[in-house]
C-alpha positions in Angstrom: 4.1 10.0 17.1 3.1 6.3 18.4 3.8 3.4 17.1 1.5 0.2 15.9 3.1 -3.1 16.3 2.0 -6.0 14.5 2.8 -9.7 15.1 2.1 -12.7 13.6 1.3 -16.3 15.2 3.1 -18.3 13.4 6.3 -21.0 14.0 9.0 -17.7 13.7 7.0 -15.1 15.3 8.4 -11.9 14.0 7.1 -8.7 15.9 7.0 -5.8 13.7 6.0 -2.0 14.2 4.0 0.4 11.7 3.8 4.0 12.4 0.5 5.6 13.3 0.1 7.0 10.0 0.6 4.3 7.9 -1.6 2.3 10.9 -4.3 4.7 9.6 -3.8 5.1 5.5 -4.1 0.8 5.8 -7.9 1.7 8.1 -8.4 3.8 5.7 -8.1 1.8 2.1 -9.6 -1.0 3.8 -13.0 0.9 5.1 -13.0 3.2 1.3 -13.1 -0.6 -0.5 -15.7 -2.0 2.4 -17.9 1.4 1.1 -17.3 1.1 -2.5 -18.0 -2.8 -2.4 -21.1 -1.9 -0.2 -22.4 0.6 -2.7 -22.2 -1.6 -6.0 -24.1 -3.9 -4.0 -21.0 -6.3 -3.8 -21.5 -9.5 -1.6 -17.9 -9.9 0.0 -17.9 -13.6 -1.5 -18.1 -11.7 -5.0 -15.6 -9.5 -4.6 -12.7 -11.9 -3.3 -13.7 -14.3 -6.6 -13.2 -11.6 -8.9 -9.9 -10.5 -7.0 -8.9 -14.5 -7.2 -8.7 -14.5 -2.9 -10.8 -16.0 -0.1 -13.2 -14.6 1.4 -10.8 -14.1 4.5 -8.5 -12.1 2.5 -10.6 -9.6 1.6 -11.6 -9.9 5.3 -8.3 -8.4 6.1 -8.1 -5.9 3.6 -11.1 -4.6 4.3 -9.7 -4.4 7.9 -6.5 -2.7 6.8 -4.3 -5.4 8.3 -0.5 -4.8 6.7 0.2 -8.6 5.7 -2.0 -9.0 2.6 0.0 -7.9 -0.8 -0.2 -4.5 -2.0 -1.3 -6.0 -5.3 -4.2 -7.5 -3.6 -5.1 -4.0 -2.0 -5.2 -2.0 -5.2 -6.5 -4.8 -7.5 -9.7 -4.7 -4.9 -9.7 -0.8 -4.6 -9.8 -0.5 -8.7 -12.2 -3.4 -9.0 -14.2 -1.0 -6.4 -13.4 2.1 -8.2 -11.8 3.8 -5.7 -9.5 5.5 -6.7 -5.4 4.8 -6.8 -2.9 8.5 -6.6 -5.2 10.1 -9.5 -9.2 10.4 -9.9 -8.7 9.4 -12.9 -6.6 5.5 -14.0 -5.9 7.7 -17.5 -3.0 10.0 -14.9 -1.5 6.2 -13.2 0.8 6.5 -16.7 2.0 9.9 -17.1 2.7 9.9 -13.3 5.0 7.1 -13.8 5.9 8.7 -16.3 7.3 11.6 -15.0 8.6 10.0 -11.3 10.6 7.9 -13.9 12.3 10.7 -15.5 13.3 12.9 -12.1 14.5 9.1 -11.4 16.6 9.6 -14.3 18.2 12.7 -13.5 19.6 11.3 -9.5 22.6 9.2 -9.1 22.0 5.2 -9.3 23.0 4.4 -6.0 22.8 6.8 -2.7 26.4 5.9 -0.7 26.9 8.2 2.8 30.3 10.2 2.9 33.4 8.8 3.7 34.5 10.7 6.4 34.8 14.9 6.6 35.9 16.5 3.0 39.3 17.7 3.8 39.1 21.4 2.1 41.5 22.5 4.1 44.5 24.1 1.4 
């Protein structure tokens, strides 16, 4: 799958490459937020004020820009009613608990084997 390259214009210009799936998921989330905002007849300024961000940051969210904090994207989604992972927000806590249960069964850290196992006896 081809990658999408995003470069920042700053003093320490850093180029980061995102997969096409990541770029498409960001675009989809941004468009869903924009659609829900418009369906609720909220202006960009109103939603940005509720989140506590600048209108320009909300515009980046709605464009699917990858450098916006994920917490801000999720907050925008919740405020306009875009579901996150589950249809009902009350289901998130149960999902977190299930994943925590699975994580508890796995080792605390993952290490690569140091070499081939010598099992020739």
